[in-house]
C-alpha positions in Angstrom: -0.1 0.0 -0.1 1.1 3.4 -0.8 0.0 6.9 -0.8 0.2 9.8 -3.2 1.1 13.2 -0.7 0.1 14.9 -3.7 -3.2 13.7 -4.3 -6.4 15.5 -3.8 -7.8 12.8 -2.4 -7.4 12.6 1.8 -4.8 9.7 3.4 -7.9 8.3 4.8 -9.8 8.2 1.9 -6.5 6.5 0.0 -6.1 4.1 2.5 -9.7 3.3 2.5 -9.8 3.1 -1.2 -6.9 0.6 -1.3 -7.9 -1.8 1.3 -11.1 -2.1 -0.5 -10.0 -2.5 -4.1 -7.4 -5.1 -2.8 -10.5 -6.9 -1.3 -13.1 -6.4 -4.1 -10.2 -7.7 -6.4 -9.4 -10.8 -4.2 -5.5 -9.9 -3.6 -6.8 -9.5 -0.1 -8.9 -13.1 1.1 -10.7 -13.5 3.8 -9.7 -14.1 7.1 -6.1 -12.5 6.3 -4.5 -10.6 8.7 -3.7 -6.9 7.9 -1.1 -4.8 9.7 -1.8 -2.7 13.4 -2.3 0.4 12.8 0.5 1.7 14.0 2.4 -0.5 12.0 0.9 1.0 8.7 1.2 4.4 10.5 4.9 3.8 10.7 5.5 1.9 7.4 3.7 4.8 5.0 5.6 7.6 7.4 2.1 9.2 8.8 -0.1 10.4 11.6 -2.2 7.2 13.4 -5.2 9.4 13.0 -5.8 8.5 8.9 -5.4 4.7 9.7 -7.8 4.4 12.3 -10.0 6.5 10.7 -9.9 4.2 7.7 -9.8 1.2 9.4 -13.2 2.5 11.3 -14.8 2.8 8.1 -13.7 -0.8 6.4 -14.9 -2.2 10.0 -18.3 -0.6 9.7 -18.8 -1.4 6.4 -17.8 -4.8 7.0 -14.7 -5.6 4.7 -12.7 -5.9 7.8 -13.2 -8.1 11.0 -11.6 -7.1 14.6 -11.0 -9.4 17.8 -9.8 -8.7 20.8 -6.2 -10.5 20.9 -6.4 -11.5 17.1 -5.7 -8.4 15.2 -7.8 -7.1 12.2 -8.5 -9.2 9.7 -10.4 -9.0 6.2 
């Protein structure tokens, strides 16, 4: 996953779109774990807030599932 700092889309929207597209295209499969919000934010070199917001939106829409102690999965 990458982000484009020159894009008119917000960081949150870019993260959301990237994961959603990967899920719809079956690049990410059901049950596959995704990086923690801290790990992804560090890897992308951004604040954790946009990552948290994108993950929350994906959880609310049913693309992600979060389990205590098991992390977040597709």
